[in-house]
C-alpha positions in Angstrom: 37.5 4.1 -20.2 35.4 1.4 -21.9 34.9 -1.9 -20.0 34.2 -4.9 -22.2 34.9 -8.6 -22.2 37.0 -10.5 -24.8 37.2 -14.2 -24.7 40.6 -15.8 -25.2 41.3 -19.4 -26.1 43.7 -21.5 -24.1 46.2 -21.2 -26.9 46.9 -17.6 -25.9 50.7 -17.1 -25.7 50.2 -14.8 -22.6 51.2 -17.2 -19.9 50.1 -15.0 -17.0 46.5 -15.6 -18.1 46.8 -19.2 -17.0 43.3 -20.8 -17.1 41.4 -17.5 -17.5 39.6 -15.4 -20.0 40.5 -11.7 -20.1 38.6 -8.5 -19.3 40.2 -5.3 -20.6 40.3 -1.8 -19.1 42.0 0.4 -21.6 42.2 3.0 -24.3 41.0 1.4 -27.6 43.3 -1.0 -29.4 45.2 0.4 -32.3 44.5 -1.2 -35.7 47.9 -2.8 -35.9 48.9 -4.5 -32.6 52.3 -5.5 -31.4 53.0 -8.2 -28.9 52.0 -7.0 -25.4 54.6 -6.2 -22.8 53.9 -6.9 -19.1 55.1 -4.7 -16.3 54.8 -5.2 -12.6 54.8 -1.4 -11.9 51.8 -0.6 -9.7 49.3 1.6 -11.5 46.4 3.5 -9.8 43.9 2.4 -12.5 44.8 -1.3 -12.3 44.8 -2.4 -8.7 44.0 -6.1 -9.4 45.5 -6.8 -12.8 48.7 -6.7 -14.8 49.7 -3.6 -16.8 50.8 -4.3 -20.3 52.0 -2.0 -23.1 50.3 -2.4 -26.5 51.4 -0.1 -29.3 52.7 2.3 -26.7 49.5 2.4 -24.8 49.1 1.1 -21.3 46.4 -1.4 -20.7 45.1 -3.1 -17.6 44.4 -6.8 -18.1 42.5 -8.4 -15.3 42.5 -12.2 -15.1 38.9 -13.4 -14.8 38.3 -16.7 -13.2 35.2 -18.7 -12.3 35.7 -18.0 -8.6 36.0 -14.2 -9.3 32.9 -14.3 -11.5 30.9 -16.1 -8.8 32.0 -13.7 -6.1 31.1 -10.7 -8.3 27.7 -12.3 -9.1 26.9 -13.0 -5.5 27.9 -9.6 -4.4 25.7 -8.0 -7.1 22.7 -10.2 -6.1 23.1 -9.3 -2.4 23.5 -5.6 -3.1 20.4 -5.7 -5.3 18.1 -7.3 -2.7 18.1 -5.8 0.8 15.7 -8.5 2.0 18.2 -11.4 1.4 21.2 -9.1 2.2 19.6 -8.4 5.6 19.0 -12.0 6.3 22.7 -12.6 5.6 23.8 -10.0 8.1 23.9 -6.7 6.3 22.8 -4.3 9.0 22.2 -1.4 6.6 20.0 -3.6 4.3 17.8 -4.5 7.3 16.6 -0.9 7.2 15.4 -0.9 3.6 12.9 -2.3 1.2 14.0 -3.1 -2.4 14.4 -0.5 -5.1 11.9 -1.5 -7.9 12.3 1.6 -10.1 12.6 0.9 -13.8 16.1 2.4 -13.7 17.2 0.0 -11.0 15.6 -3.0 -12.7 17.5 -2.2 -15.9 20.7 -1.8 -14.0 20.1 -5.3 -12.7 19.5 -6.8 -16.2 22.6 -4.9 -17.5 24.7 -6.6 -14.8 23.3 -10.0 -15.9 24.2 -9.3 -19.5 27.8 -8.5 -18.5 27.9 -11.6 -16.3 26.7 -13.6 -19.4 29.6 -12.3 -21.4 32.1 -13.2 -18.7 30.5 -16.6 -18.2 30.7 -17.4 -21.9 34.4 -16.3 -22.0 35.2 -19.0 -19.4 33.4 -21.9 -21.2 36.4 -23.6 -22.7 38.5 -23.8 -19.5 39.3 -27.2 -18.0 37.3 -27.7 -14.8 36.9 -30.5 -12.3 33.5 -31.9 -11.5 32.8 -29.4 -8.7 33.9 -26.4 -10.8 31.8 -27.7 -13.7 28.7 -27.9 -11.6 29.2 -24.4 -10.3 29.8 -23.1 -13.8 26.8 -24.9 -15.3 24.4 -23.7 -12.5 25.7 -20.1 -12.7 25.1 -20.2 -16.4 21.6 -21.6 -15.8 20.8 -18.8 -13.4 22.0 -16.1 -15.7 20.1 -17.5 -18.7 16.9 -17.9 -16.7 17.1 -14.2 -15.6 17.7 -12.9 -19.1 15.0 -15.2 -20.6 12.4 -12.8 -19.2 14.3 -9.5 -19.4 12.3 -8.2 -22.4 8.8 -8.5 -20.8 8.8 -5.8 -18.1 7.3 -8.1 -15.5 7.3 -5.3 -12.9 4.0 -4.1 -14.4 2.2 -6.9 -12.5 4.1 -7.3 -9.2 1.8 -9.8 -7.5 -0.2 -13.0 -7.7 -3.6 -13.7 -6.3 -2.3 -14.2 -2.8 1.3 -12.9 -2.6 3.3 -9.9 -3.6 4.6 -6.6 -2.5 1.3 -5.8 -0.7 1.7 -8.6 1.9 5.3 -9.7 1.8 6.1 -7.9 5.0 3.9 -10.4 6.8 6.5 -13.1 5.8 9.5 -10.8 6.3 8.6 -9.8 9.8 8.3 -13.5 10.8 11.6 -14.4 9.3 13.6 -11.5 10.9 15.6 -12.1 14.1 14.8 -9.6 16.9 17.5 -9.8 19.6 19.0 -6.3 20.0 17.8 -2.7 20.1 19.4 -2.3 16.6 17.2 -5.1 15.3 14.1 -3.3 16.3 15.3 0.1 15.1 16.2 -1.4 11.7 12.8 -3.0 11.5 11.1 0.3 12.3 13.2 2.0 9.6 12.2 -0.7 7.1 8.5 -0.1 7.9 9.1 3.6 7.3 10.4 2.7 3.8 7.2 1.1 2.8 5.6 4.3 1.4 8.5 4.8 -1.1 8.4 1.1 -2.0 4.7 1.2 -2.7 5.0 4.4 -4.8 7.5 2.6 -7.0 5.2 -0.3 -7.4 2.2 1.9 -8.2 4.3 3.6 -10.9 5.1 0.3 -12.4 1.5 -0.8 -12.3 0.4 2.5 -14.0 2.8 1.7 -16.8 1.0 -1.6 -17.1 -2.3 0.2 -17.4 -0.9 2.5 -20.1 0.5 -0.5 -22.1 -2.5 -2.8 -21.6 -0.7 -5.3 -19.3 -2.6 -5.7 -16.1 -3.6 -8.4 -13.6 -6.8 -10.4 -14.0 -9.9 -8.6 -12.7 -11.0 -11.9 -11.0 -8.2 -11.7 -8.4 -8.5 -8.0 -7.6 -11.3 -8.1 -5.0 -9.3 -10.5 -2.8 -6.2 -8.3 -3.1 -8.1 -5.2 -2.3 -9.6 -6.8 0.8 -6.2 -7.8 2.1 -4.8 -4.3 1.4 -7.7 -2.8 3.2 -7.1 -5.1 6.2 -3.6 -3.8 6.5 -4.9 -0.2 6.3 -7.2 -0.5 9.3 -6.9 -0.2 13.0 -4.4 1.1 15.5 -0.7 0.5 15.4 -0.8 -1.7 18.5 -3.2 -4.1 16.8 -1.5 -4.1 13.5 0.1 -7.4 12.5 3.4 -5.7 11.7 3.6 -4.5 15.3 3.8 -8.1 16.6 7.7 -8.2 17.0 7.4 -5.2 19.5 5.0 -7.2 21.7 7.6 -9.8 22.9 11.0 -8.1 23.3 13.9 -10.0 24.9 14.6 -9.3 28.6 18.1 -8.3 27.7 16.7 -5.0 26.5 16.1 -2.6 29.4 12.5 -1.5 30.1 13.1 2.1 29.2 14.7 1.1 26.0 11.8 -1.2 25.2 9.4 1.7 25.7 11.4 3.8 23.3 11.5 1.1 20.7 7.8 0.4 21.0 7.1 4.1 20.4 9.4 3.9 17.4 7.4 1.0 16.0 4.0 2.7 16.6 5.2 5.8 14.9 6.4 3.9 11.9 3.0 2.1 11.5 0.9 5.2 12.2 2.8 7.6 10.0 4.1 5.3 7.3 2.5 1.8 7.0 -1.2 2.6 7.5 -1.1 5.7 5.2 0.8 3.7 2.5 -1.9 1.0 2.6 -4.7 3.5 2.5 -3.1 5.1 -0.6 -2.6 1.7 -2.2 -6.2 0.7 -1.5 -7.5 3.9 -3.1 -5.2 3.4 -6.2 -6.4 -0.2 -6.6 -10.1 0.6 -6.3 -10.2 3.8 -8.3 -7.5 3.4 -10.9 -6.3 -0.2 -11.3 -9.3 -2.4 -10.9 -11.4 -0.6 -13.6 -8.5 -1.4 -16.1 -7.8 -4.9 -14.9 -7.6 -7.7 -17.5 -11.0 -9.2 -18.2 -9.8 -12.4 -20.0 -8.4 -15.3 -18.2 -5.0 -15.6 -19.9 -2.1 -13.4 -21.0 -1.7 -14.9 -24.5 -4.3 -12.7 -26.4 -1.6 -10.6 -28.0 1.7 -11.4 -29.8 3.7 -10.1 -26.9 1.6 -12.1 -24.5 2.1 -15.3 -26.5 5.8 -14.8 -26.7 5.8 -14.1 -23.0 4.0 -17.3 -22.2 6.3 -19.4 -24.4 9.3 -18.0 -22.5 7.5 -18.7 -19.2 7.0 -22.3 -20.3 10.7 -22.7 -20.8 11.5 -20.8 -17.6 9.3 -22.8 -15.2 9.9 -26.2 -16.7 13.7 -25.5 -17.3 13.2 -27.4 -20.6 13.1 -26.5 -24.2 9.4 -27.3 -24.5 6.4 -25.6 -26.0 3.0 -24.9 -24.4 1.4 -27.3 -26.9 3.6 -30.1 -25.8 2.9 -29.4 -22.2 -0.8 -29.4 -22.8 -0.7 -32.8 -24.5 1.4 -34.2 -21.6 -1.3 -33.0 -19.2 -4.1 -34.6 -21.2 -2.3 -37.9 -21.1 -1.7 -37.7 -17.4 -5.3 -36.8 -16.7 -6.5 -40.0 -18.5 -4.0 -42.2 -16.7 -4.7 -40.8 -13.2 -8.5 -40.9 -13.7 -8.3 -44.6 -14.4 -6.6 -45.2 -11.0 -9.2 -43.1 -9.3 -12.1 -45.0 -10.9 -10.5 -48.3 -9.7 -10.5 -47.0 -6.0 -14.2 -46.1 -6.3 -14.9 -49.6 -7.5 -12.8 -51.2 -4.8 -14.6 -49.4 -2.0 -17.9 -50.7 -3.4 -19.5 -47.2 -4.0 -22.6 -47.5 -6.0 -22.7 -44.3 -8.1 -20.9 -42.2 -10.6 -17.5 -40.5 -10.2 -19.3 -37.1 -9.6 -21.5 -38.7 -6.9 -18.5 -40.2 -5.1 -16.7 -36.8 -5.2 -19.9 -35.1 -3.9 -19.9 -37.6 -1.0 -16.3 -36.8 -0.2 -16.9 -33.1 -0.4 -20.0 -33.1 1.9 -19.7 -35.9 4.5 -18.5 -34.3 7.8 -16.5 -37.4 8.7 -13.8 -36.1 6.3 -13.4 -32.7 7.9 -11.9 -31.3 11.1 -14.3 -29.5 13.4 -11.7 -27.1 14.8 -8.5 -25.3 13.7 -6.7 -27.1 16.5 -7.8 -30.5 15.2 -6.6 -29.7 11.7 -3.2 -28.6 13.0 -2.8 -31.6 15.3 -3.6 -34.0 12.4 -1.1 -32.2 10.2 1.6 -32.4 12.9 0.8 -36.1 13.6 1.2 -37.0 9.9 4.5 -35.0 9.8 5.9 -37.0 12.8 4.9 -40.3 11.2 6.9 -39.4 8.1 9.8 -38.3 10.3 10.0 -41.9 11.7 10.4 -43.3 8.2 12.9 -40.8 6.7 16.1 -42.7 7.5 14.8 -45.7 5.6 14.6 -43.7 2.4 17.4 -41.1 2.8 21.0 -41.5 3.8 21.4 -37.8 4.5 19.0 -35.8 6.6 19.1 -32.0 7.3 19.8 -30.6 10.7 17.3 -27.8 10.5 14.0 -28.6 12.1 10.6 -27.4 11.0 7.3 -26.6 12.7 3.6 -26.6 11.8 1.7 -23.3 12.0 -1.5 -21.8 10.7 -1.5 -19.4 7.9 -1.7 -15.9 9.4 -5.3 -14.8 9.7 -4.7 -11.5 7.8 -3.9 -13.4 4.6 -5.6 -16.7 5.1 -8.9 -16.0 3.2 -7.2 -15.8 -0.2 -4.2 -18.1 0.6 -3.6 -21.6 -0.7 -4.4 -24.7 1.4 -0.8 -25.0 2.6 2.7 -23.8 1.9 6.3 -24.1 3.1 8.0 -21.1 4.6 11.8 -21.4 4.5 13.9 -21.5 7.6 17.4 -20.1 7.9 20.1 -22.2 9.6 22.4 -19.2 9.8 20.0 -17.0 11.8 18.5 -19.9 13.7 15.0 -19.8 12.1 13.2 -23.1 11.7 11.2 -23.9 8.6 7.5 -24.0 8.8 4.8 -26.1 7.2 2.0 -23.5 7.0 -1.6 -24.9 7.1 -4.7 -22.9 6.1 -7.2 -23.3 9.0 -9.8 -20.9 7.6 -13.0 -22.2 6.1 -12.7 -25.7 7.6 -15.5 -27.3 5.5 -13.2 -26.8 2.5 -10.1 -28.5 4.1 -10.7 -32.2 3.7 -8.6 -34.5 5.8 -8.2 -37.1 3.0 -5.9 -34.6 1.2 -3.8 -33.8 4.3 -1.3 -36.7 4.1 -0.3 -35.6 0.5 -0.1 -32.0 1.5 2.0 -32.7 4.5 4.5 -34.8 2.5 4.8 -32.1 -0.1 5.3 -29.1 2.1 7.2 -30.7 5.0 9.3 -33.8 4.6 10.3 -35.5 2.4 9.2 -32.5 0.3 10.1 -28.9 0.5 11.6 -28.7 4.0 13.9 -31.7 3.4 15.0 -30.5 -0.1 15.4 -26.8 0.7 17.2 -27.4 4.1 19.7 -29.9 2.5 20.5 -27.2 0.0 20.9 -24.5 2.7 23.2 -26.7 4.7 25.5 -27.5 1.7 29.2 -26.6 2.4 32.1 -25.8 0.1 29.7 -24.5 -2.5 29.0 -20.9 -3.7 26.4 -19.1 -1.7 24.0 -18.7 -4.6 23.6 -22.5 -4.8 22.4 -22.7 -1.2 19.2 -20.8 -2.1 18.9 -21.8 -5.8 15.3 -23.1 -6.4 14.5 -24.0 -10.0 10.7 -24.5 -9.9 10.6 -27.7 -11.9 13.2 -29.3 -9.6 11.7 -28.0 -6.3 8.1 -28.5 -7.0 8.7 -31.7 -9.0 10.4 -33.0 -5.9 7.4 -32.0 -3.8 5.0 -33.9 -6.0 7.4 -36.9 -6.1 7.4 -36.8 -2.3 3.6 -37.3 -2.3 4.1 -40.5 -4.2 7.1 -41.6 -2.1 5.2 -41.5 1.2 2.9 -44.2 -0.3 5.9 -46.5 0.0 6.3 -45.3 3.6 2.8 -46.5 4.3 1.4 -43.0 5.1 -1.9 -43.5 3.2 -4.0 -45.7 5.5 -7.4 -45.7 3.9 -8.7 -45.8 0.3 -9.9 -42.3 0.8 -6.4 -41.0 1.6 -5.2 -42.9 -1.5 -7.9 -41.2 -3.5 -6.8 -37.9 -1.9 -3.3 -38.4 -3.1 -4.5 -39.2 -6.6 -6.7 -36.0 -6.3 -3.6 -34.0 -5.6 -1.7 -35.7 -8.6 -4.7 -35.0 -10.8 -4.7 -31.4 -9.6 -1.1 -31.1 -10.9 -2.0 -32.9 -14.2 -4.9 -30.6 -14.7 -2.6 -27.7 -14.1 -0.7 -28.6 -17.3 -4.0 -28.5 -19.2 -5.5 -25.5 -17.5 -2.5 -23.2 -17.5 -1.7 -23.7 -21.1 -5.4 -23.6 -21.9 -6.0 -20.2 -20.4 -2.8 -18.5 -21.3 -2.2 -20.0 -24.8 -5.4 -21.5 -26.1 -7.9 -18.8 -25.0 -9.8 -20.8 -22.5 -12.2 -19.2 -20.1 -12.2 -19.5 -16.3 -15.2 -21.9 -16.5 -13.3 -24.2 -18.9 -10.3 -24.3 -16.5 -12.4 -25.0 -13.4 -14.2 -27.9 -15.3 -11.0 -30.0 -15.3 -10.8 -29.9 -11.6 -14.5 -30.3 -10.9 -14.8 -33.3 -13.3 -11.7 -35.1 -12.3 -10.8 -34.4 -8.7 -12.2 -34.2 -5.2 -10.7 -30.8 -4.6 -13.0 -28.6 -2.6 -14.8 -25.8 -4.6 -13.0 -23.1 -2.5 -9.7 -24.7 -3.3 -10.5 -24.9 -7.0 -11.4 -21.2 -7.1 -8.3 -20.2 -5.3 -6.1 -22.3 -7.5 -7.6 -21.0 -10.8 -7.1 -17.5 -9.4 -3.5 -18.4 -8.8 -2.9 -19.8 -12.4 -4.6 -16.7 -13.9 -2.2 -14.5 -11.9 1.0 -16.5 -12.2 1.2 -17.8 -15.7 3.6 -20.8 -16.2 4.4 -21.5 -12.6 1.8 -24.3 -12.4 3.7 -26.2 -15.1 6.7 -26.9 -12.9 5.1 -29.6 -10.6 4.1 -32.4 -13.0 6.9 -31.8 -15.5 9.5 -32.0 -12.7 7.9 -35.0 -11.0 7.7 -36.9 -14.3 11.4 -36.4 -14.9 12.3 -37.6 -11.4 10.1 -40.7 -11.7 11.7 -41.4 -15.2 15.2 -41.1 -13.7 14.4 -43.4 -10.8 12.9 -46.0 -13.1 16.0 -45.7 -15.3 18.3 -46.2 -12.3 16.2 -49.2 -11.0 16.3 -50.9 -14.5 20.1 -50.3 -14.9 21.1 -51.3 -11.3 18.6 -54.0 -10.5 19.2 -55.5 -7.1 22.1 -53.1 -6.5 19.7 -50.1 -6.7 19.6 -48.2 -3.3 16.7 -45.8 -2.8 18.7 -44.0 -0.1 21.7 -43.4 -2.4 19.4 -42.4 -5.3 17.7 -39.7 -3.3 21.1 -38.4 -2.1 22.2 -38.3 -5.8 19.1 -36.2 -6.6 19.3 -33.8 -3.7 22.8 -33.3 -2.4 23.9 -30.8 -5.1 20.9 -28.5 -4.3 18.5 -27.2 -6.8 19.4 -27.8 -10.5 17.7 -27.7 -13.8 16.0 -30.9 -15.1 18.7 -31.1 -17.9 21.5 -30.9 -15.3 19.6 -33.4 -13.1 19.4 -35.9 -15.9 23.1 -35.7 -16.7 23.9 -36.0 -13.0 21.8 -39.1 -12.5 23.2 -40.7 -15.6 26.7 -40.2 -14.3 25.6 -41.6 -10.9 24.2 -44.7 -12.6 27.4 -45.3 -14.5 29.4 -44.8 -11.3 27.3 -47.3 -9.4 27.6 -49.9 -12.2 31.3 -49.4 -12.4 31.6 -49.8 -8.6 29.5 -53.0 -8.7 31.7 -54.5 -11.5 34.9 -53.6 -9.6 33.4 -55.2 -6.4 32.6 -58.4 -8.3 36.1 -58.6 -9.9 37.9 -58.0 -6.6 39.5 -61.2 -5.2 
């Protein structure tokens, strides 16, 4: 039988369709059709639908609804990703790594194309506000996935600091270990790494054959990380850590068996897989790695970057438009930075002031513990201010931890690692404590606000804790919304009084300049043919970012085209909407209610966010008018 979708209007005379579109499972329609006849006779090929007779042929008509589409979509997403499925309780999935073969990837895209057809067929149905939000966000997710379907992204399955080669470091820390089966499943997953790596190597070889490879500049750091995972004994391997602290509820004899299982998996599967990967990278991949900074040197590369620009900004915007926005923001922020230099009475140029900040030891921690304590103290100061600015706070807590040593050297300055309310895992603000002379304290308040609260932990945890919404919305993270909120949070904590010195204010502006330069640099490298040196110049000439940070960041932009555009574009939209609300509501504007209006539906595209805030403003104005009119 052929399975296809056929949209029906609400004027359909077939009453049993109610508010639905129709999917058909049948022999083909005859050219001349008669009115369908419905029968309630149970048929083995139509367990969930109604059987009708058309021109003497039996057909199975299955009513499609938004709820059914969402359920099918969520099931497909869970089945296609054993990492997320395992975190949601699928015991079999906990034993596997993903299938990244071209065949499986194409199966995934084909599912999305069919979901797209079903989604379109439901577009004209009447929906309440909650259903409309679910419908719009599902459509957004489907469109986003299909936007990049033609570009075979599996050919470059990593960035400068993250990817298949080190994701187990994160997975192992996010997995719950409470029972013998948890440890057995983990050992089985470790044993699946060789198959997983072979598939990635095959995809990367296809990239070599088609001239689509990662930047040569990032490869030494990746090779170094892979070689680290390929060394040593099982007991000293970072993936063995879960076996070192097993719960007392597991008997000693069983613990011994499980530890032997873990050692065997690392000795026989993990370490050999990393050795093979290191050899492949060094001997086959690195000699063919891309020698230019950006991807836009071919027609395919330019089309890809144009699609990435729309993908990461969630807007219909061009790389040229983004570049010009970045140049404007660089000029605006630089003027504010120059004003601070004048206010502190510094006698020298901008470059000399930045050199002073980069080299005076008073601005740097002397130990990893000092840096972590300072980050934790800043986090707790913000915690004390949160109720003044937010009506709704998440229940999930978060901690402060160092970036794991095995990945720290090439990792960013800080990052947020999601928690999981379902499995009882707290979120973590992860601070890079390597190379302390490159981790200035004047940047730490802005970093803490971005990664912890009111930034990523606050926004992501509120989404995870949403109730009465489809599961996919609890983990939906459009980059422009999430990263835009993170950058907005750096500005917001200025209102909380977090920046105590002119140098910390300058540090915040340095971070804002960092994101403005990203718009210029990312589009410059990937669309305008800029060199690495041109890209680094924007940061060296306009910010107090440490040289090591600048190198790592430019590596990141070279390896992850488009993602860097999300931050500033998203923040500018949130600031624009706040100013619109303040102007419209005047004294009736509530910062706590505005933030709830932005966040409590979880991650959304910027277009959906704007529509939502406009509705909220109208509702607040109406409520104010009605209050005034009330006797």
